[in-house]
PAVEX-284921 format. One record per residue (C-alpha): residue number from 1; x, y, z. Coordinates in Angstrom, 2 decimals. Example, Ala and Ser with C-alpha at 12.3 -4.5 7.8 and 13.67 -1.06 7.14 Angstrom:
[site 1,[12.30,-4.50,7.80]]
[site 2,[13.67,-1.06,7.14]]
This chain:
[site 1,[100.57,69.72,103.75]]
[site 2,[98.51,72.78,104.60]]
[site 3,[98.94,75.24,101.76]]
[site 4,[96.89,78.37,102.50]]
[site 5,[99.19,80.70,104.38]]
[site 6,[96.45,82.52,106.30]]
[site 7,[95.17,79.19,107.67]]
[site 8,[98.60,77.95,108.76]]
[site 9,[100.20,78.41,112.15]]
[site 10,[103.63,79.93,112.27]]
[site 11,[104.89,76.53,113.40]]
[site 12,[103.41,75.01,110.21]]
[site 13,[105.43,77.43,108.10]]
[site 14,[108.63,76.67,110.01]]
[site 15,[108.07,72.95,109.48]]
[site 16,[107.23,73.36,105.77]]
[site 17,[109.73,75.96,104.51]]
[site 18,[112.26,75.11,103.19]]
[site 19,[112.09,71.37,103.99]]
[site 20,[108.88,70.67,102.04]]
[site 21,[108.63,73.62,99.67]]
[site 22,[110.53,76.80,98.80]]
[site 23,[107.84,78.26,96.57]]
[site 24,[104.99,80.65,97.34]]
[site 25,[102.15,81.75,95.10]]
[site 26,[100.94,85.36,95.34]]
[site 27,[97.68,86.30,93.54]]
[site 28,[97.40,89.98,92.66]]
[site 29,[94.48,91.98,91.26]]
[site 30,[92.68,95.27,91.75]]
[site 31,[89.21,96.58,92.57]]
[site 32,[87.78,97.93,89.34]]
[site 33,[84.59,98.22,87.29]]
[site 34,[83.96,95.13,85.13]]
[site 35,[80.83,95.75,83.09]]
[site 36,[78.18,93.38,84.42]]
[site 37,[80.65,91.43,86.60]]
[site 38,[81.88,92.17,90.10]]
[site 39,[84.47,94.77,91.06]]
[site 40,[86.71,92.03,92.47]]
[site 41,[87.00,90.06,89.22]]
[site 42,[90.74,90.73,88.88]]
[site 43,[91.38,89.30,92.34]]
[site 44,[88.94,86.40,92.38]]
[site 45,[90.35,84.80,89.24]]
[site 46,[94.07,84.62,90.16]]
[site 47,[93.14,83.57,93.70]]
[site 48,[91.08,80.69,92.30]]
[site 49,[93.86,79.70,89.89]]
[site 50,[96.35,79.86,92.76]]
[site 51,[94.23,77.57,94.89]]
[site 52,[94.31,74.94,92.15]]
[site 53,[98.03,75.30,91.45]]
[site 54,[99.13,75.32,95.08]]
[site 55,[96.95,72.37,95.98]]
[site 56,[98.24,70.37,93.01]]
[site 57,[101.95,71.10,93.48]]
[site 58,[102.18,71.35,97.29]]
[site 59,[103.14,75.02,97.21]]
[site 60,[102.10,77.68,99.70]]
[site 61,[99.36,80.07,98.60]]
[site 62,[99.50,83.56,100.10]]
[site 63,[96.34,85.66,100.49]]
[site 64,[95.64,87.80,97.41]]
[site 65,[96.62,91.45,97.05]]
[site 66,[93.24,92.98,96.24]]
[site 67,[94.33,96.55,95.51]]
[site 68,[96.33,97.50,92.45]]
[site 69,[96.91,100.19,89.83]]
[site 70,[93.55,101.25,88.40]]
[site 71,[93.81,103.98,85.76]]
[site 72,[91.28,104.40,82.96]]
[site 73,[88.37,102.85,84.88]]
[site 74,[88.96,104.76,88.11]]
[site 75,[86.02,107.05,87.34]]
[site 76,[83.48,104.24,87.72]]
[site 77,[81.95,103.97,91.21]]
[site 78,[83.71,101.52,93.50]]
[site 79,[86.97,101.42,91.53]]
[site 80,[89.98,101.87,93.81]]
[site 81,[93.63,102.50,93.08]]
[site 82,[97.11,102.94,94.49]]
[site 83,[99.96,104.70,92.71]]
[site 84,[102.36,102.59,90.67]]
[site 85,[105.23,103.65,92.92]]
[site 86,[103.45,102.62,96.12]]
[site 87,[102.23,99.38,94.54]]
[site 88,[105.71,98.43,93.38]]
[site 89,[107.18,99.14,96.82]]
[site 90,[104.40,97.17,98.50]]
[site 91,[105.05,94.13,96.32]]
[site 92,[108.79,94.49,96.92]]
[site 93,[108.16,94.49,100.68]]
[site 94,[106.15,91.28,100.36]]
[site 95,[108.90,89.66,98.30]]
[site 96,[111.48,90.66,100.92]]
[site 97,[109.25,89.04,103.53]]
[site 98,[109.05,85.78,101.59]]
[site 99,[112.84,85.78,101.24]]
[site 100,[113.33,86.47,104.96]]
[site 101,[111.19,83.44,105.80]]
[site 102,[113.30,81.13,103.60]]
[site 103,[111.24,81.03,100.44]]
[site 104,[113.49,80.96,97.38]]
[site 105,[110.81,81.24,94.70]]
[site 106,[107.63,83.28,94.30]]
[site 107,[105.09,82.91,91.51]]
[site 108,[102.97,86.04,91.14]]
[site 109,[99.60,85.32,89.51]]
[site 110,[98.43,88.62,88.09]]
[site 111,[94.83,89.35,87.15]]
[site 112,[95.06,93.01,86.08]]
[site 113,[96.87,94.61,83.17]]
[site 114,[97.42,97.89,85.00]]
[site 115,[99.75,96.06,87.39]]
[site 116,[102.06,94.66,84.70]]
[site 117,[104.82,97.28,84.73]]
[site 118,[105.09,97.59,88.51]]
[site 119,[105.10,93.82,88.97]]
[site 120,[107.89,93.41,86.41]]
[site 121,[109.95,96.07,88.16]]
[site 122,[109.39,94.45,91.55]]
[site 123,[110.31,91.02,90.20]]
[site 124,[113.57,92.25,88.67]]
[site 125,[114.50,94.09,91.87]]
[site 126,[113.79,91.03,94.03]]
[site 127,[115.89,88.84,91.76]]
[site 128,[118.84,91.23,91.52]]
[site 129,[118.84,92.51,95.10]]
[site 130,[117.66,89.47,97.04]]
[site 131,[118.50,86.51,94.83]]
[site 132,[114.81,85.54,94.87]]
[site 133,[113.44,83.69,91.84]]
[site 134,[110.25,85.43,90.72]]
[site 135,[107.87,84.64,87.88]]
[site 136,[105.00,86.99,87.05]]
[site 137,[102.21,85.28,85.12]]
[site 138,[99.48,87.32,83.42]]
[site 139,[96.87,84.60,83.20]]
[site 140,[94.71,86.09,80.41]]
[site 141,[97.73,86.44,78.11]]
[site 142,[98.95,82.92,78.85]]
[site 143,[95.46,81.57,78.21]]
[site 144,[94.62,83.51,75.04]]
[site 145,[94.39,80.31,72.99]]
[site 146,[92.16,78.73,75.64]]
[site 147,[89.83,81.71,75.30]]
[site 148,[89.67,81.24,71.54]]
[site 149,[89.08,77.51,71.98]]
[site 150,[86.14,77.93,74.37]]
[site 151,[84.63,81.23,73.20]]
[site 152,[85.58,81.22,69.53]]
[site 153,[87.59,84.42,69.63]]
[site 154,[89.50,86.90,71.75]]
[site 155,[88.47,87.93,75.24]]
[site 156,[88.28,91.45,76.58]]
[site 157,[88.16,93.50,79.74]]
[site 158,[85.02,92.25,81.54]]
[site 159,[84.36,90.20,78.41]]
[site 160,[83.53,86.57,77.81]]
[site 161,[86.71,85.32,79.50]]
[site 162,[86.59,87.26,82.76]]
[site 163,[82.81,87.24,83.12]]
[site 164,[82.62,83.55,82.30]]
[site 165,[85.33,82.70,84.81]]
[site 166,[83.83,84.57,87.77]]
[site 167,[80.39,83.11,87.02]]
[site 168,[82.00,79.67,87.20]]
[site 169,[83.26,80.55,90.68]]
[site 170,[79.86,81.92,91.71]]
[site 171,[77.00,82.75,89.30]]
[site 172,[76.07,85.68,91.55]]
[site 173,[79.35,87.47,90.72]]
[site 174,[77.85,88.68,87.42]]
[site 175,[74.35,89.79,86.43]]
[site 176,[73.05,89.35,82.91]]
[site 177,[70.30,91.93,83.47]]
[site 178,[72.96,94.59,84.12]]
[site 179,[74.49,94.10,80.69]]
[site 180,[73.81,96.44,77.79]]
[site 181,[75.70,97.30,74.63]]
[site 182,[76.20,100.79,76.06]]
[site 183,[78.76,99.30,78.44]]
[site 184,[80.98,98.18,75.56]]
[site 185,[83.84,100.29,74.23]]
[site 186,[85.69,99.06,71.18]]
[site 187,[89.23,99.94,72.15]]
[site 188,[91.40,101.92,69.75]]
[site 189,[95.18,101.71,70.12]]
[site 190,[95.34,105.14,68.49]]
[site 191,[93.70,106.79,71.51]]
[site 192,[94.21,107.00,75.26]]
[site 193,[90.91,108.02,76.85]]
[site 194,[90.28,108.86,80.53]]
[site 195,[87.85,107.81,81.81]]
[site 196,[87.39,104.75,79.61]]
[site 197,[84.17,105.16,77.55]]
[site 198,[82.82,101.80,78.68]]
[site 199,[83.42,99.35,81.52]]
[site 200,[83.69,96.48,79.02]]
[site 201,[86.66,96.73,76.69]]
[site 202,[86.78,94.89,73.35]]
[site 203,[90.15,94.80,71.59]]
[site 204,[89.28,93.75,68.05]]
[site 205,[86.97,94.89,65.25]]
[site 206,[85.32,91.51,64.82]]
[site 207,[82.84,91.85,67.64]]
[site 208,[84.59,89.16,69.71]]
[site 209,[84.84,89.21,73.46]]
[site 210,[81.42,90.30,74.66]]
[site 211,[80.17,88.36,77.71]]
[site 212,[77.63,85.63,77.03]]
[site 213,[76.78,84.68,80.66]]
[site 214,[76.80,80.96,79.92]]
[site 215,[77.69,79.41,83.28]]
[site 216,[78.42,75.95,81.87]]
[site 217,[80.77,77.39,79.27]]
[site 218,[82.38,79.42,82.06]]
[site 219,[82.97,76.25,84.05]]
[site 220,[84.62,74.63,81.05]]
[site 221,[86.78,77.71,80.59]]
[site 222,[87.73,77.84,84.26]]
[site 223,[88.88,74.24,84.21]]
[site 224,[91.01,74.69,81.12]]
[site 225,[92.58,77.92,82.40]]
[site 226,[93.49,76.36,85.73]]
[site 227,[95.16,73.42,83.99]]
[site 228,[97.01,75.70,81.55]]
[site 229,[98.47,77.81,84.35]]
[site 230,[99.27,74.70,86.42]]
[site 231,[101.22,73.23,83.51]]
[site 232,[103.13,76.47,83.00]]
[site 233,[104.04,76.85,86.68]]
[site 234,[105.18,73.23,86.75]]
[site 235,[107.31,73.92,83.66]]
[site 236,[108.94,77.03,85.19]]
[site 237,[109.81,75.17,88.39]]
[site 238,[111.17,72.21,86.43]]
[site 239,[113.36,74.47,84.28]]
[site 240,[114.71,76.31,87.33]]
[site 241,[115.57,72.93,88.84]]
[site 242,[117.24,71.65,85.68]]
[site 243,[119.41,74.74,85.45]]
[site 244,[120.31,74.83,89.15]]
[site 245,[118.48,78.09,89.82]]
């Protein structure tokens, strides 16, 4: 079965939904500064995960939503944003569209923490108002233990996890020679700072999370993350089925 929505004909969709699948995957990110990695990091990663999951489970993969809610890093050149209200309504419109075309389930693969609240609101609205089953997966939270396994500690914004993953997709998506310690801000939960004092955010006081630009380690990490998310999506779908949802 063809599984990339943008490559399908409308006849393909009619023949596939709902007879072959009722589930769509929607990757969501934003365009935002990521230290010495590309501005599209938050979109590239969930799109790549989605490609693996959809291809493995015969689901339909929608094109990614590249623009999201960028807040503290908006001041860095190239970072783009939409308001939370507009973003939530946009996602709701997409979910209504999936429902109209006979999808019953949508898995949102989120790559950006600034989107979390709006995505949760949109998912609840789609479930309550449309009867659409929606799961929002924040891949970096789900895969926190994978990050510790591969990198020996926590990840960070534009840290070892994100930088390693995009370099596994394409080594040209990050540049070691652009990295310096000046880019790193050791985040403090006691303070909200705008703009963020560094385009790499570290969330612990142990020095963990800084990018190491090891492509082979990134490839290992990418493979484990994709399998972790695949297993979780499979589990969600199985549980919905078991409970008649």
